[in-house]
PQR file of N, CA, C, O and H, with PARSE charges and radii, in Angstrom:
ATOM      1  N   MET A   1     -19.123  -0.831 -66.863 -0.4000 1.5000
ATOM      2  CA  MET A   1     -17.906  -1.063 -66.100 -0.0000 2.0000
ATOM      3  C   MET A   1     -17.509   0.158 -65.279  0.5500 1.7000
ATOM      4  O   MET A   1     -16.582   0.066 -64.475 -0.5500 1.4000
ATOM      5  N   ALA A   2     -18.156   1.264 -65.447 -0.4000 1.5000
ATOM      6  CA  ALA A   2     -17.788   2.485 -64.738 -0.0000 2.0000
ATOM      7  C   ALA A   2     -17.899   2.320 -63.222  0.5500 1.7000
ATOM      8  O   ALA A   2     -17.195   3.007 -62.483 -0.5500 1.4000
ATOM      9  H   ALA A   2     -18.909   1.338 -66.101  0.4000 1.0000
ATOM     10  N   GLU A   3     -18.768   1.422 -62.742 -0.4000 1.5000
ATOM     11  CA  GLU A   3     -18.931   1.247 -61.295 -0.0000 2.0000
ATOM     12  C   GLU A   3     -17.686   0.669 -60.623  0.5500 1.7000
ATOM     13  O   GLU A   3     -17.563   0.744 -59.400 -0.5500 1.4000
ATOM     14  H   GLU A   3     -19.340   0.864 -63.343  0.4000 1.0000
ATOM     15  N   PHE A   4     -16.759   0.092 -61.396 -0.4000 1.5000
ATOM     16  CA  PHE A   4     -15.535  -0.467 -60.834 -0.0000 2.0000
ATOM     17  C   PHE A   4     -14.391   0.540 -60.797  0.5500 1.7000
ATOM     18  O   PHE A   4     -13.305   0.226 -60.310 -0.5500 1.4000
ATOM     19  H   PHE A   4     -16.858   0.030 -62.389  0.4000 1.0000
ATOM     20  N   PHE A   5     -14.621   1.723 -61.295 -0.4000 1.5000
ATOM     21  CA  PHE A   5     -13.556   2.718 -61.367 -0.0000 2.0000
ATOM     22  C   PHE A   5     -13.986   3.985 -60.640  0.5500 1.7000
ATOM     23  O   PHE A   5     -14.169   5.034 -61.258 -0.5500 1.4000
ATOM     24  H   PHE A   5     -15.503   1.979 -61.690  0.4000 1.0000
ATOM     25  N   ASN A   6     -14.147   3.882 -59.322 -0.4000 1.5000
ATOM     26  CA  ASN A   6     -14.527   5.039 -58.513 -0.0000 2.0000
ATOM     27  C   ASN A   6     -13.268   5.644 -57.909  0.5500 1.7000
ATOM     28  O   ASN A   6     -12.643   5.041 -57.036 -0.5500 1.4000
ATOM     29  H   ASN A   6     -13.999   3.030 -58.819  0.4000 1.0000
ATOM     30  N   VAL A   7     -12.900   6.815 -58.364 -0.4000 1.5000
ATOM     31  CA  VAL A   7     -11.679   7.473 -57.909 -0.0000 2.0000
ATOM     32  C   VAL A   7     -12.050   8.693 -57.085  0.5500 1.7000
ATOM     33  O   VAL A   7     -12.921   9.476 -57.464 -0.5500 1.4000
ATOM     34  H   VAL A   7     -13.408   7.304 -59.074  0.4000 1.0000
ATOM     35  N   LEU A   8     -11.375   8.844 -55.951 -0.4000 1.5000
ATOM     36  CA  LEU A   8     -11.592  10.001 -55.092 -0.0000 2.0000
ATOM     37  C   LEU A   8     -10.379  10.909 -55.144  0.5500 1.7000
ATOM     38  O   LEU A   8      -9.267  10.445 -55.397 -0.5500 1.4000
ATOM     39  H   LEU A   8     -10.667   8.208 -55.643  0.4000 1.0000
ATOM     40  N   PRO A   9     -10.577  12.186 -54.911 -0.5600 1.5000
ATOM     41  CA  PRO A   9      -9.427  13.088 -54.798  0.2800 2.0000
ATOM     42  C   PRO A   9      -8.579  12.657 -53.599  0.5500 1.7000
ATOM     43  O   PRO A   9      -9.113  12.083 -52.651 -0.5500 1.4000
ATOM     44  N   PRO A  10      -7.271  12.922 -53.619 -0.5600 1.5000
ATOM     45  CA  PRO A  10      -6.384  12.460 -52.536  0.2800 2.0000
ATOM     46  C   PRO A  10      -6.845  12.851 -51.131  0.5500 1.7000
ATOM     47  O   PRO A  10      -6.829  12.013 -50.230 -0.5500 1.4000
ATOM     48  N   ASP A  11      -7.250  14.087 -50.928 -0.4000 1.5000
ATOM     49  CA  ASP A  11      -7.674  14.514 -49.586 -0.0000 2.0000
ATOM     50  C   ASP A  11      -8.912  13.759 -49.124  0.5500 1.7000
ATOM     51  O   ASP A  11      -9.023  13.404 -47.951 -0.5500 1.4000
ATOM     52  H   ASP A  11      -7.263  14.768 -51.660  0.4000 1.0000
ATOM     53  N   GLU A  12      -9.832  13.515 -50.031 -0.4000 1.5000
ATOM     54  CA  GLU A  12     -11.050  12.784 -49.691 -0.0000 2.0000
ATOM     55  C   GLU A  12     -10.737  11.307 -49.407  0.5500 1.7000
ATOM     56  O   GLU A  12     -11.300  10.714 -48.487 -0.5500 1.4000
ATOM     57  H   GLU A  12      -9.742  13.803 -50.984  0.4000 1.0000
ATOM     58  N   ALA A  13      -9.849  10.731 -50.195 -0.4000 1.5000
ATOM     59  CA  ALA A  13      -9.447   9.336 -49.994 -0.0000 2.0000
ATOM     60  C   ALA A  13      -8.731   9.184 -48.652  0.5500 1.7000
ATOM     61  O   ALA A  13      -8.967   8.213 -47.934 -0.5500 1.4000
ATOM     62  H   ALA A  13      -9.392  11.214 -50.943  0.4000 1.0000
ATOM     63  N   ARG A  14      -7.863  10.129 -48.310 -0.4000 1.5000
ATOM     64  CA  ARG A  14      -7.145  10.089 -47.031 -0.0000 2.0000
ATOM     65  C   ARG A  14      -8.128  10.187 -45.872  0.5500 1.7000
ATOM     66  O   ARG A  14      -8.011   9.443 -44.898 -0.5500 1.4000
ATOM     67  H   ARG A  14      -7.671  10.918 -48.893  0.4000 1.0000
ATOM     68  N   ALA A  15      -9.092  11.093 -45.964 -0.4000 1.5000
ATOM     69  CA  ALA A  15     -10.090  11.255 -44.905 -0.0000 2.0000
ATOM     70  C   ALA A  15     -10.918   9.986 -44.742  0.5500 1.7000
ATOM     71  O   ALA A  15     -11.230   9.595 -43.618 -0.5500 1.4000
ATOM     72  H   ALA A  15      -9.188  11.697 -46.755  0.4000 1.0000
ATOM     73  N   LEU A  16     -11.279   9.340 -45.847 -0.4000 1.5000
ATOM     74  CA  LEU A  16     -12.031   8.093 -45.784 -0.0000 2.0000
ATOM     75  C   LEU A  16     -11.198   6.992 -45.118  0.5500 1.7000
ATOM     76  O   LEU A  16     -11.705   6.252 -44.276 -0.5500 1.4000
ATOM     77  H   LEU A  16     -11.026   9.658 -46.760  0.4000 1.0000
ATOM     78  N   LEU A  17      -9.948   6.889 -45.489 -0.4000 1.5000
ATOM     79  CA  LEU A  17      -9.059   5.900 -44.893 -0.0000 2.0000
ATOM     80  C   LEU A  17      -8.921   6.136 -43.395  0.5500 1.7000
ATOM     81  O   LEU A  17      -9.080   5.205 -42.606 -0.5500 1.4000
ATOM     82  H   LEU A  17      -9.536   7.491 -46.173  0.4000 1.0000
ATOM     83  N   LEU A  18      -8.629   7.356 -43.000 -0.4000 1.5000
ATOM     84  CA  LEU A  18      -8.432   7.672 -41.587 -0.0000 2.0000
ATOM     85  C   LEU A  18      -9.698   7.461 -40.768  0.5500 1.7000
ATOM     86  O   LEU A  18      -9.616   7.167 -39.575 -0.5500 1.4000
ATOM     87  H   LEU A  18      -8.500   8.113 -43.642  0.4000 1.0000
ATOM     88  N   SER A  19     -10.863   7.606 -41.381 -0.4000 1.5000
ATOM     89  CA  SER A  19     -12.114   7.398 -40.656 -0.0000 2.0000
ATOM     90  C   SER A  19     -12.327   5.929 -40.313  0.5500 1.7000
ATOM     91  O   SER A  19     -13.121   5.614 -39.426 -0.5500 1.4000
ATOM     92  H   SER A  19     -10.930   7.845 -42.350  0.4000 1.0000
ATOM     93  N   HIS A  20     -11.630   5.024 -41.000 -0.4000 1.5000
ATOM     94  CA  HIS A  20     -11.768   3.591 -40.741 -0.0000 2.0000
ATOM     95  C   HIS A  20     -10.679   3.034 -39.824  0.5500 1.7000
ATOM     96  O   HIS A  20     -10.733   1.865 -39.442 -0.5500 1.4000
ATOM     97  H   HIS A  20     -10.985   5.280 -41.720  0.4000 1.0000
ATOM     98  N   LEU A  21      -9.704   3.848 -39.471 -0.4000 1.5000
ATOM     99  CA  LEU A  21      -8.618   3.400 -38.602 -0.0000 2.0000
ATOM    100  C   LEU A  21      -8.961   3.667 -37.145  0.5500 1.7000
ATOM    101  O   LEU A  21      -9.605   4.664 -36.817 -0.5500 1.4000
ATOM    102  H   LEU A  21      -9.659   4.798 -39.782  0.4000 1.0000
ATOM    103  N   THR A  22      -8.524   2.769 -36.283 -0.4000 1.5000
ATOM    104  CA  THR A  22      -8.733   2.987 -34.855 -0.0000 2.0000
ATOM    105  C   THR A  22      -7.525   3.706 -34.275  0.5500 1.7000
ATOM    106  O   THR A  22      -6.433   3.679 -34.844 -0.5500 1.4000
ATOM    107  H   THR A  22      -8.001   1.960 -36.550  0.4000 1.0000
ATOM    108  N   ARG A  23      -7.735   4.337 -33.155 -0.4000 1.5000
ATOM    109  CA  ARG A  23      -6.631   5.028 -32.482 -0.0000 2.0000
ATOM    110  C   ARG A  23      -5.625   4.030 -31.962  0.5500 1.7000
ATOM    111  O   ARG A  23      -6.015   2.967 -31.480 -0.5500 1.4000
ATOM    112  H   ARG A  23      -8.622   4.359 -32.693  0.4000 1.0000
ATOM    113  N   PRO A  24      -4.332   4.338 -32.044 -0.5600 1.5000
ATOM    114  CA  PRO A  24      -3.330   3.419 -31.496  0.2800 2.0000
ATOM    115  C   PRO A  24      -3.486   3.307 -29.978  0.5500 1.7000
ATOM    116  O   PRO A  24      -3.849   4.275 -29.310 -0.5500 1.4000
ATOM    117  N   VAL A  25      -3.214   2.143 -29.457 -0.4000 1.5000
ATOM    118  CA  VAL A  25      -3.267   1.939 -28.009 -0.0000 2.0000
ATOM    119  C   VAL A  25      -1.912   2.274 -27.414  0.5500 1.7000
ATOM    120  O   VAL A  25      -0.913   2.341 -28.130 -0.5500 1.4000
ATOM    121  H   VAL A  25      -2.919   1.357 -30.000  0.4000 1.0000
ATOM    122  N   GLU A  26      -1.878   2.481 -26.130 -0.4000 1.5000
ATOM    123  CA  GLU A  26      -0.631   2.793 -25.442 -0.0000 2.0000
ATOM    124  C   GLU A  26       0.289   1.571 -25.443  0.5500 1.7000
ATOM    125  O   GLU A  26      -0.177   0.432 -25.411 -0.5500 1.4000
ATOM    126  H   GLU A  26      -2.690   2.426 -25.549  0.4000 1.0000
ATOM    127  N   ALA A  27       1.579   1.817 -25.478 -0.4000 1.5000
ATOM    128  CA  ALA A  27       2.562   0.738 -25.411 -0.0000 2.0000
ATOM    129  C   ALA A  27       2.630   0.217 -23.978  0.5500 1.7000
ATOM    130  O   ALA A  27       2.443   0.973 -23.025 -0.5500 1.4000
ATOM    131  H   ALA A  27       1.958   2.742 -25.504  0.4000 1.0000
ATOM    132  N   GLU A  28       2.898  -1.069 -23.836 -0.4000 1.5000
ATOM    133  CA  GLU A  28       3.047  -1.662 -22.517 -0.0000 2.0000
ATOM    134  C   GLU A  28       4.198  -2.660 -22.529  0.5500 1.7000
ATOM    135  O   GLU A  28       4.499  -3.255 -23.564 -0.5500 1.4000
ATOM    136  H   GLU A  28       3.050  -1.683 -24.610  0.4000 1.0000
ATOM    137  N   VAL A  29       4.833  -2.841 -21.391 -0.4000 1.5000
ATOM    138  CA  VAL A  29       5.943  -3.786 -21.251 -0.0000 2.0000
ATOM    139  C   VAL A  29       5.369  -5.085 -20.703  0.5500 1.7000
ATOM    140  O   VAL A  29       4.600  -5.082 -19.742 -0.5500 1.4000
ATOM    141  H   VAL A  29       4.589  -2.358 -20.551  0.4000 1.0000
ATOM    142  N   MET A  30       5.758  -6.209 -21.335 -0.4000 1.5000
ATOM    143  CA  MET A  30       5.269  -7.506 -20.864 -0.0000 2.0000
ATOM    144  C   MET A  30       6.300  -8.575 -21.141  0.5500 1.7000
ATOM    145  O   MET A  30       7.242  -8.358 -21.904 -0.5500 1.4000
ATOM    146  H   MET A  30       6.383  -6.212 -22.116  0.4000 1.0000
ATOM    147  N   ALA A  31       6.129  -9.707 -20.536 -0.4000 1.5000
ATOM    148  CA  ALA A  31       7.029 -10.840 -20.746 -0.0000 2.0000
ATOM    149  C   ALA A  31       6.867 -11.342 -22.174  0.5500 1.7000
ATOM    150  O   ALA A  31       5.774 -11.281 -22.737 -0.5500 1.4000
ATOM    151  H   ALA A  31       5.364  -9.884 -19.916  0.4000 1.0000
ATOM    152  N   THR A  32       7.938 -11.832 -22.749 -0.4000 1.5000
ATOM    153  CA  THR A  32       7.903 -12.334 -24.117 -0.0000 2.0000
ATOM    154  C   THR A  32       6.865 -13.437 -24.275  0.5500 1.7000
ATOM    155  O   THR A  32       6.161 -13.480 -25.284 -0.5500 1.4000
ATOM    156  H   THR A  32       8.825 -11.882 -22.291  0.4000 1.0000
ATOM    157  N   ALA A  33       6.760 -14.321 -23.305 -0.4000 1.5000
ATOM    158  CA  ALA A  33       5.811 -15.425 -23.385 -0.0000 2.0000
ATOM    159  C   ALA A  33       4.364 -14.945 -23.441  0.5500 1.7000
ATOM    160  O   ALA A  33       3.506 -15.644 -23.978 -0.5500 1.4000
ATOM    161  H   ALA A  33       7.331 -14.286 -22.485  0.4000 1.0000
ATOM    162  N   ALA A  34       4.085 -13.779 -22.903 -0.4000 1.5000
ATOM    163  CA  ALA A  34       2.724 -13.244 -22.902 -0.0000 2.0000
ATOM    164  C   ALA A  34       2.443 -12.392 -24.135  0.5500 1.7000
ATOM    165  O   ALA A  34       1.329 -11.893 -24.291 -0.5500 1.4000
ATOM    166  H   ALA A  34       4.783 -13.211 -22.466  0.4000 1.0000
ATOM    167  N   ALA A  35       3.428 -12.214 -25.012 -0.4000 1.5000
ATOM    168  CA  ALA A  35       3.292 -11.299 -26.140 -0.0000 2.0000
ATOM    169  C   ALA A  35       2.832 -11.968 -27.432  0.5500 1.7000
ATOM    170  O   ALA A  35       2.823 -11.326 -28.482 -0.5500 1.4000
ATOM    171  H   ALA A  35       4.334 -12.619 -24.885  0.4000 1.0000
ATOM    172  N   LEU A  36       2.451 -13.236 -27.378 -0.4000 1.5000
ATOM    173  CA  LEU A  36       2.008 -13.938 -28.576 -0.0000 2.0000
ATOM    174  C   LEU A  36       0.804 -13.228 -29.192  0.5500 1.7000
ATOM    175  O   LEU A  36      -0.185 -12.956 -28.511 -0.5500 1.4000
ATOM    176  H   LEU A  36       2.458 -13.758 -26.525  0.4000 1.0000
ATOM    177  N   GLY A  37       0.901 -12.932 -30.485 -0.4000 1.5000
ATOM    178  CA  GLY A  37      -0.187 -12.257 -31.190 -0.0000 2.0000
ATOM    179  C   GLY A  37      -0.156 -10.748 -31.073  0.5500 1.7000
ATOM    180  O   GLY A  37      -1.039 -10.074 -31.603 -0.5500 1.4000
ATOM    181  H   GLY A  37       1.704 -13.152 -31.038  0.4000 1.0000
ATOM    182  N   ARG A  38       0.824 -10.209 -30.402 -0.4000 1.5000
ATOM    183  CA  ARG A  38       0.945  -8.754 -30.239 -0.0000 2.0000
ATOM    184  C   ARG A  38       1.885  -8.177 -31.277  0.5500 1.7000
ATOM    185  O   ARG A  38       2.576  -8.918 -31.977 -0.5500 1.4000
ATOM    186  H   ARG A  38       1.542 -10.757 -29.972  0.4000 1.0000
ATOM    187  N   VAL A  39       1.914  -6.869 -31.380 -0.4000 1.5000
ATOM    188  CA  VAL A  39       2.797  -6.149 -32.300 -0.0000 2.0000
ATOM    189  C   VAL A  39       3.746  -5.310 -31.458  0.5500 1.7000
ATOM    190  O   VAL A  39       3.330  -4.703 -30.472 -0.5500 1.4000
ATOM    191  H   VAL A  39       1.353  -6.267 -30.812  0.4000 1.0000
ATOM    192  N   THR A  40       5.026  -5.272 -31.844 -0.4000 1.5000
ATOM    193  CA  THR A  40       5.986  -4.488 -31.067 -0.0000 2.0000
ATOM    194  C   THR A  40       5.817  -2.997 -31.355  0.5500 1.7000
ATOM    195  O   THR A  40       5.546  -2.595 -32.486 -0.5500 1.4000
ATOM    196  H   THR A  40       5.364  -5.766 -32.645  0.4000 1.0000
ATOM    197  N   ALA A  41       5.978  -2.198 -30.322 -0.4000 1.5000
ATOM    198  CA  ALA A  41       5.872  -0.749 -30.453 -0.0000 2.0000
ATOM    199  C   ALA A  41       7.211  -0.129 -30.823  0.5500 1.7000
ATOM    200  O   ALA A  41       7.263   0.967 -31.381 -0.5500 1.4000
ATOM    201  H   ALA A  41       6.197  -2.525 -29.403  0.4000 1.0000
ATOM    202  N   GLN A  42       8.294  -0.834 -30.511 -0.4000 1.5000
ATOM    203  CA  GLN A  42       9.635  -0.361 -30.800 -0.0000 2.0000
ATOM    204  C   GLN A  42      10.443  -1.521 -31.364  0.5500 1.7000
ATOM    205  O   GLN A  42      10.070  -2.679 -31.178 -0.5500 1.4000
ATOM    206  H   GLN A  42       8.253  -1.724 -30.057  0.4000 1.0000
ATOM    207  N   PRO A  43      11.548  -1.226 -32.052 -0.5600 1.5000
ATOM    208  CA  PRO A  43      12.389  -2.319 -32.555  0.2800 2.0000
ATOM    209  C   PRO A  43      12.902  -3.192 -31.413  0.5500 1.7000
ATOM    210  O   PRO A  43      13.209  -2.696 -30.328 -0.5500 1.4000
ATOM    211  N   VAL A  44      12.991  -4.483 -31.668 -0.4000 1.5000
ATOM    212  CA  VAL A  44      13.545  -5.429 -30.691 -0.0000 2.0000
ATOM    213  C   VAL A  44      14.977  -5.715 -31.124  0.5500 1.7000
ATOM    214  O   VAL A  44      15.206  -6.176 -32.242 -0.5500 1.4000
ATOM    215  H   VAL A  44      12.742  -4.885 -32.549  0.4000 1.0000
ATOM    216  N   ARG A  45      15.928  -5.451 -30.264 -0.4000 1.5000
ATOM    217  CA  ARG A  45      17.340  -5.601 -30.605 -0.0000 2.0000
ATOM    218  C   ARG A  45      18.017  -6.586 -29.661  0.5500 1.7000
ATOM    219  O   ARG A  45      17.731  -6.616 -28.464 -0.5500 1.4000
ATOM    220  H   ARG A  45      15.742  -5.076 -29.355  0.4000 1.0000
ATOM    221  N   ALA A  46      18.911  -7.382 -30.211 -0.4000 1.5000
ATOM    222  CA  ALA A  46      19.690  -8.318 -29.397 -0.0000 2.0000
ATOM    223  C   ALA A  46      20.802  -7.543 -28.700  0.5500 1.7000
ATOM    224  O   ALA A  46      21.329  -6.586 -29.266 -0.5500 1.4000
ATOM    225  H   ALA A  46      19.144  -7.357 -31.183  0.4000 1.0000
ATOM    226  N   PRO A  47      21.172  -7.942 -27.474 -0.5600 1.5000
ATOM    227  CA  PRO A  47      22.227  -7.236 -26.755  0.2800 2.0000
ATOM    228  C   PRO A  47      23.600  -7.438 -27.375  0.5500 1.7000
ATOM    229  O   PRO A  47      24.506  -6.638 -27.139 -0.5500 1.4000
ATOM    230  N   HIS A  48      23.771  -8.499 -28.168 -0.4000 1.5000
ATOM    231  CA  HIS A  48      25.035  -8.734 -28.863 -0.0000 2.0000
ATOM    232  C   HIS A  48      24.749  -9.537 -30.134  0.5500 1.7000
ATOM    233  O   HIS A  48      23.676 -10.122 -30.283 -0.5500 1.4000
ATOM    234  H   HIS A  48      23.035  -9.149 -28.359  0.4000 1.0000
ATOM    235  N   ALA A  49      25.720  -9.557 -31.040 -0.4000 1.5000
ATOM    236  CA  ALA A  49      25.530 -10.226 -32.321 -0.0000 2.0000
ATOM    237  C   ALA A  49      25.392 -11.732 -32.130  0.5500 1.7000
ATOM    238  O   ALA A  49      26.122 -12.346 -31.353 -0.5500 1.4000
ATOM    239  H   ALA A  49      26.591  -9.082 -30.919  0.4000 1.0000
ATOM    240  N   LEU A  50      24.449 -12.305 -32.849 -0.4000 1.5000
ATOM    241  CA  LEU A  50      24.261 -13.761 -32.819 -0.0000 2.0000
ATOM    242  C   LEU A  50      24.298 -14.282 -34.237  0.5500 1.7000
ATOM    243  O   LEU A  50      23.678 -13.653 -35.094 -0.5500 1.4000
ATOM    244  H   LEU A  50      23.856 -11.806 -33.481  0.4000 1.0000
ATOM    245  N   PRO A  51      24.944 -15.336 -34.551 -0.5600 1.5000
ATOM    246  CA  PRO A  51      25.849 -16.073 -33.679  0.2800 2.0000
ATOM    247  C   PRO A  51      27.129 -15.277 -33.459  0.5500 1.7000
ATOM    248  O   PRO A  51      27.385 -14.288 -34.146 -0.5500 1.4000
ATOM    249  N   THR A  52      27.911 -15.710 -32.514 -0.4000 1.5000
ATOM    250  CA  THR A  52      29.140 -14.981 -32.164 -0.0000 2.0000
ATOM    251  C   THR A  52      30.295 -15.327 -33.083  0.5500 1.7000
ATOM    252  O   THR A  52      31.411 -14.851 -32.876 -0.5500 1.4000
ATOM    253  H   THR A  52      27.703 -16.513 -31.956  0.4000 1.0000
ATOM    254  N   PHE A  53      30.045 -16.159 -34.110 -0.4000 1.5000
ATOM    255  CA  PHE A  53      31.093 -16.533 -35.077 -0.0000 2.0000
ATOM    256  C   PHE A  53      30.599 -16.213 -36.466  0.5500 1.7000
ATOM    257  O   PHE A  53      29.398 -16.030 -36.669 -0.5500 1.4000
ATOM    258  H   PHE A  53      29.139 -16.546 -34.278  0.4000 1.0000
ATOM    259  N   ASN A  54      31.505 -16.142 -37.431 -0.4000 1.5000
ATOM    260  CA  ASN A  54      31.160 -15.855 -38.814 -0.0000 2.0000
ATOM    261  C   ASN A  54      30.490 -17.078 -39.408  0.5500 1.7000
ATOM    262  O   ASN A  54      31.127 -18.122 -39.551 -0.5500 1.4000
ATOM    263  H   ASN A  54      32.480 -16.291 -37.266  0.4000 1.0000
ATOM    264  N   CYS A  55      29.243 -16.969 -39.749 -0.4000 1.5000
ATOM    265  CA  CYS A  55      28.471 -18.110 -40.221 -0.0000 2.0000
ATOM    266  C   CYS A  55      28.460 -18.202 -41.753  0.5500 1.7000
ATOM    267  O   CYS A  55      27.953 -19.184 -42.295 -0.5500 1.4000
ATOM    268  H   CYS A  55      28.727 -16.121 -39.634  0.4000 1.0000
ATOM    269  N   ALA A  56      28.994 -17.224 -42.450 -0.4000 1.5000
ATOM    270  CA  ALA A  56      28.947 -17.210 -43.917 -0.0000 2.0000
ATOM    271  C   ALA A  56      29.556 -18.476 -44.539  0.5500 1.7000
ATOM    272  O   ALA A  56      28.969 -19.007 -45.481 -0.5500 1.4000
ATOM    273  H   ALA A  56      29.406 -16.426 -42.010  0.4000 1.0000
ATOM    274  N   PRO A  57      30.692 -18.981 -44.066 -0.5600 1.5000
ATOM    275  CA  PRO A  57      31.241 -20.209 -44.688  0.2800 2.0000
ATOM    276  C   PRO A  57      30.331 -21.422 -44.532  0.5500 1.7000
ATOM    277  O   PRO A  57      30.443 -22.369 -45.310 -0.5500 1.4000
ATOM    278  N   CYS A  58      29.442 -21.419 -43.558 -0.4000 1.5000
ATOM    279  CA  CYS A  58      28.543 -22.563 -43.331 -0.0000 2.0000
ATOM    280  C   CYS A  58      27.603 -22.786 -44.509  0.5500 1.7000
ATOM    281  O   CYS A  58      27.172 -23.917 -44.736 -0.5500 1.4000
ATOM    282  H   CYS A  58      29.351 -20.649 -42.926  0.4000 1.0000
ATOM    283  N   PHE A  59      27.275 -21.748 -45.261 -0.4000 1.5000
ATOM    284  CA  PHE A  59      26.278 -21.845 -46.317 -0.0000 2.0000
ATOM    285  C   PHE A  59      26.883 -21.823 -47.714  0.5500 1.7000
ATOM    286  O   PHE A  59      26.147 -21.714 -48.694 -0.5500 1.4000
ATOM    287  H   PHE A  59      27.625 -20.830 -45.077  0.4000 1.0000
ATOM    288  N   SER A  60      28.184 -21.922 -47.829 -0.4000 1.5000
ATOM    289  CA  SER A  60      28.794 -21.872 -49.161 -0.0000 2.0000
ATOM    290  C   SER A  60      29.022 -23.251 -49.711  0.5500 1.7000
ATOM    291  O   SER A  60      29.528 -23.395 -50.824 -0.5500 1.4000
ATOM    292  H   SER A  60      28.782 -22.011 -47.032  0.4000 1.0000
TER
END
């Protein structure tokens, strides 16, 4: 069972992990409809609170 317990020192494990990661790509601005399957580079925030009314009583 020893073959299932291969432990590396932290620095070696980090180097192995980083060697398998690709470099991040540059961020780009695009229309929401074209962004399907993409990941946001920055948080997406609404310009104002939605809904504009207190919705808590709706679920009680």
